[in-house]
C-alpha positions in Angstrom: 108.8 86.5 96.3 112.1 87.9 94.8 112.2 90.8 93.4 110.5 92.8 96.1 107.4 91.7 94.7 103.9 92.0 97.3 101.7 88.9 97.4 98.4 89.1 98.8 96.1 86.5 99.9 93.1 87.2 101.8 90.1 85.1 102.2 86.8 86.6 102.8 84.3 84.7 103.5 80.9 86.0 102.9 77.6 84.3 102.7 79.4 80.5 102.6 81.1 82.0 99.6 85.3 82.6 99.5 86.5 85.6 97.6 90.4 85.5 97.1 92.2 88.6 96.2 94.5 88.1 93.2 98.3 88.4 93.7 99.8 92.1 93.1 101.6 92.2 90.4 105.5 93.5 90.2 106.0 97.5 89.5 102.0 98.1 90.3 100.6 101.2 91.6 101.5 100.6 95.2 104.8 99.3 95.5 106.0 102.1 93.4 104.1 104.7 96.1 105.8 102.5 98.7 109.0 102.9 97.3 108.9 106.8 96.8 107.1 107.5 100.1 110.3 105.3 101.4 112.5 107.4 99.0 110.9 111.0 100.3 111.5 109.7 104.1 115.0 109.0 103.1 115.3 112.0 101.8 113.9 113.6 105.0 116.1 112.1 107.5 119.4 113.0 105.6 118.1 116.6 104.7 117.7 116.9 108.9 120.7 115.3 109.7 122.8 117.3 106.9 121.1 120.2 108.8 122.2 119.5 112.2 125.8 118.3 111.5 126.3 121.3 109.2 125.5 123.9 112.2 127.6 121.9 114.6 130.2 121.6 112.0 130.1 125.4 111.2 129.7 126.7 115.0 132.7 124.5 116.0 134.8 125.7 113.0 133.7 128.7 111.9 131.8 130.7 114.8 130.9 133.2 112.7 129.2 131.6 110.0 126.1 132.9 108.4 123.2 131.0 108.3 123.3 131.3 104.0 127.1 129.5 104.7 125.5 126.5 106.9 122.5 125.9 104.3 125.2 125.5 102.0 127.2 123.3 104.0 124.0 120.8 104.3 123.3 120.8 101.2 126.6 119.7 100.6 126.4 116.9 102.9 122.8 115.6 101.8 124.3 115.9 97.9 127.7 114.1 98.9 125.8 111.7 100.9 124.2 110.7 97.6 127.1 110.7 95.8 128.8 108.3 97.7 125.1 106.0 97.5 125.8 106.1 93.8 129.5 105.3 94.2 128.5 102.1 97.0 125.9 100.8 95.0 128.1 100.7 91.8 
């Protein structure tokens, strides 16, 4: 269905009668929850990759880097991932 709407068509037969569940309207609570879970998963993946690459880059280019600097680098990598995603979607 267009716009990411979810269509549910289940037929449940109970004692000779069929029950058809209605279609979900776009923007229903189930769709919003799914979208927020996807956004959370993307953030967690970006945070993990940002931490990994920040550690790798800091150890490669600045061997005496403090853990605080690595955290700042990881935050910057995640920040710029969202900035470039926003620019790409424009």
